[in-house]
Every structure is written in C-alpha cells, then in structure tokens.
N, C-alpha and C positions, 0 to 999 in steps of 0.2 A: 583594373583591380576591383573585384567584387567588394561590396560593403560588408563589414563584419556583421555576424548574426547578432540580433538583439535578444539576449538571453532573458531579459526581463519579462518576456511573454510566457516563459515556462511555468511559473507557479500555477496559473489557472489551468493550463494544459495538464500539469501533473495532478491537480485536484480532480480534473475530469477523468484521468486515467485511473485514479484511485476509486472514484465513484463507479466507473465501468467495471473494475475488478470486483467491487462489492456485488454488483448486479450479477456478474458471471458466477461468482461463488455461490450466491443464493440459488440461481438457476441450476448450477451444477449439482448442488446438494439435493435439490428436488429431483433431478433426473436419476441420481444414484438411489434415492429412496424408492423410486418407481421401478428400479431395475433396468433402466435404459442405459446400459453400460457404454455403448459406443457413443451415444450423444453426450453422456457425462464426461467421457474421456476428451471429446472434442472441446467441450465448453471449458473444462478445467485446464486444458493446454492453452486455450485462448486466454484464460485468466492469468496463467503464468506468463504468457507473451506480453500481455498488457502491463503486468507488474514489472516485468523485465524492462520494458520500454520506459516505464516510470522511473526505475532505478537509473537507467542510462541518462535520462533527461535531468533527473534530480542532481546527479553527480556533475553533469555538465554545467548546470546552473550554479552549483556551489563553487566549482573551479573558476567559472567566469567571474565570480564575486570574491575570489581569493579566500574562500571559506568564511566570509563575513556573514554573520547571522542577522536576521530581521528580528528586532526587539518587539515584544508584546508590551505596549505602553500602558500598563496598569500597575497598581500597587496593592498591597495587603493580601487578603484571602484570594482574590481573583488571580493575582500573580502566582501564588502558591498552588492553586488548583491547576493553572495552566502548566506550571513546571512539572507537577506530578503527571499530568496528561502527557506532556512532551517526553518526559523521562521514560514512562512506561511504553509509549509509542516507539521510541528509539531502541530501547532494549529488546522489545519483542520483534521489531522490524529486522533486527540483525539475525533473528532465527528463521524468518520466513523463507529466504532462498534455500537454506539447508533442508528445512522441512518439506518445502514444495518439491524440490528435486527428489528427495527420498520418496515422497508420495507418488510422483510421476513414475519413477523407476519401479516401484512396487506395483503400480497399476498396469504399466506396460508389460510386466512379467506375469500379470494375472494372479498375483499373490494377494488375493482379496482379503484374507483374514488379517494379515499384517497391515495391509493398506487401510482397512477399516480402523484398526487399533491406532495407527498413527494419525489418521484423519480426525479421530475424536479429540485429539490435542491440536493438530495442525490447522484444521478448518476454523475453529474459534479464534485462534491466534491470528491467522491471516485476515479474517473478517475484522477483528479489532484494529489491526494495523491499517487496513484499508479505510475503515470508517473514521478512525481518529486522524488519519492523514487528511481527509476532507475537512474535519472539524478544525484542525490546526491551521490549514490554509485559510479557512473563513476567519479565524481569530486573528491571524497575522496580516491579512490583507483587507478584505472589505469591512471587517468589524473592529480593526485595530484603531484605537483613538490616536489622534496626533500626539507626537512627543511634546512634552512640556519643557 
C-alpha cells in the first residue's frame, strides 16, 4: 500500500505557482502591448494553467487539513492589516477564474475590443491576487512568529 501524500509540502509549491503566474502575467501584458498576439495568447494561457494548478493544489491542501486555517500569530494593527489583506485577496480571488475564462474566450474569438476592456479590470485583479498570495504565504509560514 503506498504511503499517503504529505500535503504539508503544498504551501511553498502554491506560493511558487502564484509567483510564476505573476511573472507570466507581466510578460503576457508586455507581449500584448507590443502587438505580439500569438505569444501573448500562449503566455496568458500558461498563466491560466499555472493558476488552475494552484487552485487544485490549494483546495487539496485545505481538504487534507479538514479546512483548518493557519493562524497569523500577531496582535493589534499587524493582525488587522493582515486580515484586510487576506479578506481582499480572498474576495478578489473568487473573481479571477470567471474573469480569466471570459478573457480567454474573448481572446480566442479575436474580439479584441471587448478583450481589452475586460483586461483593464481583470489583469490588475489577477496580478493583485497572485502577488498577495505570495505575501500571505510568506506571512503565514516563514515570517509567522510562534504561537504564544
């Protein structure tokens, strides 16, 4: 019988996936601005793939822990700032799959005007979610003080 998977390895992998998505989003935007549509398309589909893998692994990690959260062990303004960051991250993260799928569909249909309009909203939201995902990982794992 194979040993059960150790899901505790997933948080740093998920942070790396978020960081990768961030890089791909920046590269993809630059390609779009230069008019390199085919390369833009490939990079943005890769960003969607990386973000989708993140979501699959994130949910797997949550299920493996019975949806138990990791606590950020600080008090006062630092805890408030963290909770605001986490709340905004979670709320916006719920919109990313919908926006990303809409953008991909518009892009694949070559509906550039609507794609650009949606991307003006979607790209910054997706970037924010990817960057704050890495920040939240850093706060909860390597920089989280021990519980008192």
